[in-house]
N, C-alpha and C positions, 0 to 999 in steps of 0.2 A: 461419437466417443461418447460414452457415457459419463456421466458426471463422476464418477470414484475413477476411470481412468484420469481422467480431468486433473483431477487432483491430487492423484498420486504422480502423475506425469509433471506439473507443477511443483508438489512438492520434491519431487528429485531436481528437478531444473535450479530449483533454491538452493537445496545442498549443494547443489557443484558449485552454483556462482559462488554461496558462501566460503566453500572449499578453497576456490581460486584467490579468492581477496584474502583468505587468510595465509594464504601462501606468498601474495603480492606485498601484503601489508609490514610484514616484517623487515623486507627488503627495503623499503620506503623509509621505514623508520630507520633503518641503518646508515641510508645515504645521509639523511637527514640530519643525524648525531652527528657524521664524520665531520672533521673541522676540513680536510683538504680534499677534493675530488679531483679526480683525472678527467679530461675532457669526457670521455666516453661516460664516465658516472654521472657528470652533469647533463649529458644526452639523456641518458638512461632516467635520470631523477626530474628532469623536465618533461619528458615524455609520458612518464609515470604521473607525475602531478596533473598534467592534460586529461588522462584517462583517468583519474580518478575524480575529476572534477566533472567531467562529461559524463560520467556513471552516477555520481551524487546526481546530475540533473535527470538522470533518466529514472532514477530511483523513486525522486520527489515527483515526477510526471506520474509514474505508475500510482503512488500513495495516492495523489491528489485526484486521478483519474476513479481510483476506487472509492474513494471519500465521497464524490461528487455523485458518483453511480447509483452507491449504497444508499445514499439520502434520497435522489431522486426518485428512485425504484420503490423505496418505502414510503413517498410522499404519494405516490402513484398509485401503490396499490392502498394507501389510507381513503383518498378522493375515492376509488374506484367503490372501496368497500363502503363508504359512507353514503355513496348514492343508493346500493344495494339495501342498504338497511335502513332509508327513507322511503323505499319501497315496500317494507315491511319483512324484509327477511329477517328471522330469529338468529340465524345462522350468522349473518351479517354482523348482527349488531354484536354478537358475543365476540367474533374477531375484531371488530372496532375497537371494544374495550382492552383488548389486548394490544391491540396497535397502539392506541393512545398511550398505554403505560409502556410499550417500547419508547415511543417517539420522545416521551418526557423523561425517561432515563437516559437515552440516548443525547439529549439537548442537556440534561442536567451534569452527565460526565464528558461532554463534550466532545462525544465520539461522533458525531456527523460533522462538526465543524471545526477547522483550525483556525481559530481568531486571530491569527499574523495579520 
């Protein structure tokens, strides 16, 4: 599958996920605000809480993987390009300057790291 197809598919899936979440959260909020819940409502609320906690963990895992992979791939490219530049490649030297800038900006903006 081509990159554009992957991007469209991911965007579509994320939009679908977001729309489902937008349907679920108002019900969750309504149950949380309710003073007295029936047995079925308590069960539903418990199931929703468990599910939302699980989903939150999966989202954090995905974000962490993206952060780590983006940083790792950037560093890998940096060192491969640096090795080529040391061998005298003008193109690699130019690319290395751009990578240094990108990495410095990423470090300044905490783009690569979650400092928790």
